[in-house]
N, C-alpha and C positions, 0 to 999 in steps of 0.2 A: 298699200297703205294709203289712207285718206285723211291727212291732217285737215282740220277745220278750225278756222279762227272764228270765235264767237263775238260778232258785233264789235263795237267800240266800248271799252270800259264796262264790261258786264258787272252787274252787282253780284259777284260770286258769293259774297258772304251771306246771302239769303238763299243759296241753292241747297247745299247740305245744311241741315239745321240740327243743332244739338238738342237732345231730349233729356239729358241729365247734366250734372256738373255745373257749368257756368250760366245756368238759366237766369238766375237773378240778375247778373251783370248784363246779360243779353237783353232782357226786357227793360232794364234801367236805361240803357243807351238807345234802345229802339222801342219806345213805348207805343208808337203808332205803327211802325213797319214790321215789328217782330212777328214771326209766324207762331200762332198759338199751338200748344201741344196737341189739341184735338184735330188740328188741320194737317199736321206733319204726316207724311207717308213714311212710316217706320221701316227702317232697314236693319238696324241692330238695336240693342238695348240702349245705346247711347246716341244714336244719330239717325236722321231720316232725311228725306228730300222735301223740297218745296211742293205744295199740293198740285202745282201745275205739271210736275215732271212725271206724269203717270207712265208714259212710254219708257222713260229711262228707269223708273222703278221696276217695271216688268223685266227689263234687261238685267238689272242688278239681281233680282230674285232668281233669274235663270242662270246666274253665274257668268253673265256676259258683259259686266260693267265693273271697271275698277275706278275708284275715286282716290286721287293722290292729293293729300291735304297740304296746305301751307306753302304752295309753290310760289317762288319768286326768285330774286337774285340780290346780291349785295348792293348796298347804296342805291336803292330803287329810285327811279324817276317817276314823278306824277304827271309828266307830259305824255299825252297820247302819242305824239309823233316819235319822241325819243324812245319811250318804252316799247312801242310797236316795233321800231327798228331793232331794238335789242333782242326781242323775242324772235323776230324774223331771221336775224343773222345768227343768233345763238352765241353772240359775243358781246355782252353788255359793255358799254363804254370802250369798245375796242376799235371803232372806226372801220369795221369789216364792210367790204363792198358787196360780197356775195351772200346769198341766203344759205341757211343750213341745209335745206333740201337740195339746193343747187350744188353745194359742195359734195353732198352725198352722191348725187348723180354723176358729178365729175369723177369721183373716186371709183365708182362701181359700174357705171354705164359705159359701154364702149363709145368711143368718141363719135359724137354726132348721131347716136341712135335716135331715129325719129320717134317722137311721141313717148319718150321715157317719162316725161312729166307733162301732165295736163292741168291747167289752171282755169277753172270755170269762173270767169270774171270779165268785166269790161276792160280791165287793164291788168298787166302782170304784177303779181305780188313780189316784193323784195325777197320773201322766203324762198322762192324758186329761181331766183337769178343765179345763173351758172356761167362758168367760163367756157365750157365746151359743149353746152347743150342749149338748144333754143326751145323752151317750153311751148307747148301748143296752148294758146290762150284764146278762148272764145266765150261769148255770152249766149247767143242764140244759135244752137247747132243747125237749125234749118236754114239759116242765112249765112253760114260760114262759106264764103266764096270770095273771089277776087272782086275788088271795087275799082271803079274808074270808067272811062269811056270804052266803047267797043274796041277802038284801035289800041288803047293802052292794055286792055286785058289780053288781046290777041298777041301783042308784043311780049308780054310776060309769059304767056303760054309757050310761045316759040322759044324764048330764052331758056326756059326750064328744060327743054327737050334737046338742046344742042349738045354736041359731043364735047368732051373735055378739050380745053385749049392749051393746057400747059401753064397757064397763068393761075397761080394758086388762089389769088384773091377773086378773080373772075369765076373760077371753078367753084369756089365756096358759095358765091352768090347764086350761081346756077343750081347748085345742089339745094340751097335753101329754097329757091323758087319752086323746084320740083317737089321737095318734101312738103312744102306748104300746100301745093295743089293736091297731092295725093292724100295728105292728112285731112284736108277739108272734105274730100270726097268720102273718106272713111267715116268721119263724124256725121256727115249728112245721112249716109246710108244706115249707120247704126241708129240714129235718132228716128228715121222714118220707119225702121223695122221694129221699133220697141213699143211694146204694149205691156201694161201691168195692171193687175187688179188690186195691188197693194195701196193702201191709203197712207200718204205722206203728210196728211194734215194740210193746213193752208200756209201761205207765205212763200217768200222767195227762196228760203233755204231748202224747203222740200222740193221745189222746182229744180234747183241746182243739183241736189243729190239724185234726183231722177235722171238727170243727164249723165251723171257718173255711172249709175247703174246700167244705163243703155250702152255705154262704152265698154263696161266690164262684160256685159252679156255678149257684145260683138267681138270679144277677145282681142282687143287692142293690146299691144305689148307694153302698155303703160305700167310702171311700178309705183308711181306717186301721183295721186290726185289731190288738188288743193282747192278748197272752196271757203268762202267767208259768209257769215251772216251780215248781209249788206247794210250800209247806213250806220248811223250812230245812235240808233234808238235806245240802246242799253245805257246811254250816258244819262242816267236818271237823277239829275240834280233836283228835280221838282216832281211832286206827285208820283212817286215811284211805284206804289203798291199795285195799282191796276195795270199799268204799262208793263211792269216787270213780270207780272203773272201771265199776261198775254204772250210776251216774247219767249218766256221759258216754255210755255206750251208749244209754240211754233217750233222751237229748237228740239224739244223732247219728241214730239210727234214725227218730225222729219228724220231724226237719227234712228228712232225705232222703226220707222217705215223703211228706211234704207237697209237696215240690218235684215229685216224680213224679206226685202226684195232680193238681196244677194243670196239669202237662203233659198228662195224660190227658184233662182236660176242655177243653183248648184255651185255657187262660188263662196259660200260662207267660210270655208277653210282658208281662203285666199285674201280675206279682207279684214283689216283692223282700222278703227277710226280713233284718231287723237283729237281732243278738243281743248282749246286754250284761249285765253284772252290776254291783253297786254298788262292789265292790272285789275285788282278787285276794287272794293269801295271802302271808304273810311268806315270805321266800326259804328260810330255814333251818327244817328240820323241828324239832318240839318233842320233849320227852321222852316223849310219849304216842303216838308214831307218827302224829302229825297235823301240821297247820300252823295258825298263828294268823292273825288279821286282818292283811291287807297293804294295798297301795296299787294300783299300776298293773297292767294286764293287757291281753290282746287283746280286740278286738271282732271279730265275724264278720258278713259280709254275703253272702247267698246268693240265687241266682236266675239266670235265663237272661240278663238284661240286665247282669249283673255282669262287669267286667273282672277275671278271677280273678288271684290272686297275693298276694304279701306287700306291705304298705304300712307306712310309718313305720319308725323306727329301733328295732332290737332293744335293750332295756335291757341294760346292762352289769352282769353279776353281780359284777364286781370293784369296782364303783362304786355303792354303795348309800347310801340315806338312812336311817340308824338301822336297818339290817337289811332295809329294804324297797326294792323296785324304784323307780327314778326315772322319773317320767312323761316320755315322749318325744313323745307325741301327745295333744293336748287332745281329750277325747271329743266336744266340741262340733264339732270338725272333721268327725267322722263324721256327726253329726246334720246339719250343713250339707250334706254330700255327699248325704244322703237328700233333703233339702228341695230342693236345686238340681239335683243330677244325676239324681235319680229322679223326684221330683214335678214338676220343671220350673218351679219357682218362683224368683224372683230376690231375695227379701227375707229370706234366712236371718238376716242380721244383726239385723233388726228382731225376728224371732221369738225368736232366741237372746240378744238384748240385748247384742250385741258382735260384733266382727269375727273370724270363724273360717274361714280359707280351706278350701274344699272339697278333698277328695282325689279323684283320678281313678278311683274304684272303679267308675264307670259309663262310663269311657272319655273323660269330659269333666271340665273344672274350671270 
């Protein structure tokens, strides 16, 4: 499973585009930013994708892309940091300290299993924070090695190879040092041996998904990979149209390239990609040709095992909550779908701390 968080505050409401129904209202509130019918990449009689999502359109038409509409949570926050924390923990307004993926690993990964979670980033995401697992976090796989003076590095190497002492705390630290060294070597070897003819497009997301593909090809025992569309470029309060079009292209090309690459290496049956963001955008464009912080929006699930199509109810543009879309699907239902439908586990309610019925995005509920 490869969850991917898409940037900061993506303008989801211009990603899937309605082609019938509330068009008049859509163009009334977005006279400048609205995507014109002739530009829409048609998927159904009623909806299509933004014209930049060519790669994702191809996945959808191959039956490898599910779009879950109206995703959000009750009493939504318009704060980046609060909402991001809610999505990362899966417990909105609950004060949860661990990530939903971290709790998943704690429940199902044997204690201390090395490399059960890999987080490609410069720092660890809250989503993968666990009680009994130490996610492998790295940015540049070619430079993943011990830092420090030669004497310090030698001391750490020796420390990690010493026999158990009977002191639980000390032995835990020794095990961590040993796992860190061996994991770093695995990552470096996987990256140095990886070559691909597949085009991931341009941008940092494609580069990070290539790193994931390299580790999958090297058959690391990892069950969960986590990457983000870095930076806050999607926070398009001003001049949204061109910026948003470019960023959507980067995302679409990267995800489509990744799916093609795992097909190439014979691992398509083993990989599903979940895409989400902490909130969508306000329905009405602002006076700066942008959009402000909103609430609900779609989530995307991609992969060979996906039962492609649209899921959930489309939010009604004529029935808003203070100018924002009303949630029609609790995002934790999509998390539950990944836990139960993809990972094959039966305790999503314990991991998510509540009952959230799974959707049939993998053909089962």
